[in-house]
N, C-alpha and C positions, 0 to 999 in steps of 0.2 A: 465493246464486243459482241458480235453475234452469235449464239451460241450456232454451234455448227450440227447439234444435231439436239432434237425438239422431242417427249416425250407427247403424247396426245394420246386422249382420253375418251373413249364416242360409248354414249348413254343409248343406247336403245333399247325402249319400257313399250311398255300396256301401258293404259291407262285406266282412268275411272270417275264417276260422274264427281268424286269427289275432289276440287281441290287440295282442300290442305292431306289429304291422301297424296295425294300424286305429289305435291311436294316435298311433305317426307320421306316420299321415298326415292324421287331424288337427290334430297339428300342423303342420304343411307348413298345414294350410288358412288353421289362426287367422293364424299368420305373413301366407298373402295376404292375408284379408281387410285386415288393422291396415295393410299395404303399401296398399293402397286407400281408405282415410281411416276403416275401422270404430273406435267408441270398447263400447259390446259384439258380443260375435261368442253365437249362441246356438248348441250344437250339439244335435242331433236323440236321441232318448229311448235308455236305452244303447242312447250309441258306439262301445263298447269288442270288442263283438261281433255275432254275425249274432244275428239276434232266435226267441232261443231260448229261448221259451214257447210255439210250433207244438208245443210234444210236449213231455210227462211224462217228468223226466227226473232219477231223482238228481245222476247228475253233473256235470248245468251249474246246482248248485250253485258248486261252483267258482271259476266266473266272481265271483264275489261279496266284495269287500273292504270295506274300514274304511273310513267317511269322517269326519272329516280320515283321510288315508293318503296308499298310493302314487300315482293316480291325480291325485289337490288338487293334492300336493305337487310333481308334473313341472307342470298345467295350471299352478300360482298364480305357479310362479320367470316361464310364460310371459307371464301375465297382468303379472309387475311390469314384467319385458324389455321388451313391447308398448304398455304403457299400457292394455290394453285390460281393459275386464269378461267374464268367462266363465261362462257358463249352463253347466253338466257335469252331463248323466243318467248315473248311474251304477247297479248291482246293491250294494248296502248291505248285507254283513252286519255288522248287531248285533250278537251273540249267538249263543252256539252253538241254532245251529238255530232262528233270529230275522233272517228277510229281507224286506227293502224296494225295491222303487222309487223312487227317492234322488233329486235335484235337489241341489247344491251348487251355490254361487255364489262365484265371485272376484270380491272391487271391484280396478279397474288399477291398483292400488300392493301386488298380490299378496297378499292381506290375506283371508280365509278366510270370509266373513262367516254361514256357517250353512245349513241345507238343510232344503226338502222334501219330504213323505216323500208319493208319489200316496195317492190318498182315495181313488178310486173306482179299484175293481178287476174288471175281468173278467173270462169264463171261461166261451167261444165257440170253437166252432172255429177252429181256429188260433192262438189268444188265451188259452193253459193260465194265466193270471195269476196265480189265487189258488191252483196248484201252487205259489209262489213266492214269492208278498209277504204280508207281511201290511198289510193297510189303515194311510196314515199316518196320525200318533196327534199330530203335533205342532200340526196346522193349519192355518188356512193364513196364506199369510208372504207378507209383503211384504215384501223385502231395498232398504236405504240404498245407495245406489252413489254413485260420485260423477258415475255421466254420468245417475242419476235413480234413482228409488223404482221399483223392476222386480217387480209381481209374477207369483211359477211357478209356473205348475201342467201337468198330464203327460197329456199323448194319451189317454188314458181321460174324465179331471176336463174333455173336452171340450163332455161331450154334455150337463155338468149347470150351468145357467143359475144354479143358484145358487152355485157354487164362482163362477166369474164374480164374480157380483154380490156376495160376500162380499169375495173380492181383492181388488175396483175399490174395495167403504166402506175398506179398511182403508188407502185409502190409495195403490194403483197409480198410475203412467203409463203404466205398457204393462204390460198380461196376454202371456206367452210363455208358447206349447207344447210341449216339446223331443217328440217324437212318429216314434211308428211304424208304421204300417201299409199294410193293400193291398190287391188285389184278386187269386183263384183263379185262376192262370194261367191258366187254361180258362177263365176267368166271360164271358159276350157284352158289346158294347162299353159298348150302353143301363143293362145291369146296372152297370157300371164308370163310366158317366158322372152313373147317376144316386148311384151311393158316392159319390164324388169334390165330389159339387157340395152333396150335404145337409150331407157336414163341411165344406166350407166355407161355407156357410151359417149352418151353426147360428153358426161362431165369427167371421162378422163381424158376428152380431146380439148378439152380447156388444160387440162394440166401440157397436154403435147402444147400447143400451139402456144405455150404463152411460161410453159418452162419453170411451173411451180406444182408444189401440191398440190391434193384437194382433197378435200372429207365432208364427207355427208352421212347422214347422220340422219337417219328415216323411226319408228315408232311401228310397235306390230300389234295385230292383236285385231277380235272382230268387234266394227264398232260401225254399229246398225246395219247399212249392204253391204259394207266395205270391208278387207281383210286387207291390215298395212302390210306392206313387202317385208316390214326393216330392210334384208341388204343391206346397210347402211357398213359405208367401205371407203376404202382410203386408196386414192393414186400418187404415185412417184411422181417427180417431176416430170417425165415421161412418158404419160398413164400406165403405167406397171403395176398391175392392183396389188396391192403389198398386201391389205389383208379386204375378207369379207364378212359377213355376221350371219350368220341362218336371218334364212324368211319368214320365223317362228318364232325365232326362242327370248328370252329381255337377253341382251349383251350387256356386258362394261367392258369394255377394251382398252386398252392402251398397247397403243402400235407409236414405237422409234421412228421418226421421220429426221430425214438429211439437207438440211440445207445450202450443201451443197453443192449436189446436184441441178438447181437454176444458174447456175454458170458453169460447169459443165456441156449442160442440152446446149446452154445459148450462145455457145460458145461452138460448138461443134453443128449444130441447126438451126444458122444465124435468123430465124423469123422475126426479132424484131429487128435488125438490121435491113432489114430485104422490103418494109410495110412499104406504100407506094401511097402515102400518109398524104399526097398533092393529088390521088388519084381515086376518094374517097366520099368528098363530100353525094353521088346518089344517097349513104346509108340514109342519109339525113330527110329522104322521101319515103311514105307512106310503103307506095309502091313506085312502077316506074313504068307508068304507059301516056297518057297523050292529056288526061285532065289532071 
């Protein structure tokens, strides 16, 4: 029987160059969230390190690890002890010379449920992820946990309605987005505001279009030329913002999410019913031109 209410913990932190220190800080944050009643805890993207993709440096491959591996062992033990589900974004070393941006899911009894490999990989100033990550090859994933069916996507996936739609159609009760995104530290305030609003709006639209809550967890702090904009948030199944974190402060926040809303919104706004799946084959093209 699906719980009608779930309590989700968002852990928004600033990171250091010391992976052990970041892990310890994260463990402490998860403990606090569990003490505050969280049943599911979502960590930010690549929480063990600084966001190293701002440069192309072969030394950064040393940050990668197997999944399952050392970090999932720590988090599995923690999940079992606290009785919480943990969504953990990690740098995966799959084989020699083959790496992914990957999120592992640990159930509330400590069971490793599997992983999702980031499908959409950016390559932009400050976000040179194609240098490090091979695009995901596991497809979109929904994880059946003690507290619900969790759809997990990662950061740049946020901008793609196709990813949210497919994951929702697979039965996700909630969409989770571990994230690392920010502003250039010298950028003007209006551009900052425009970028943040676009980021939040596209994700809220996934809630509206699919009738599912969205949980997006970002990091904070200045790293190199980047000021990560925090602003982690939760939107309900019709896109209303239920919680939004500060743009600068570290945050450990528990938000109660209703799983009843999806049926109500999908019934009154039947977007899934009215989808014309017979007409969508053009989406399989890169662009609709003559070539």
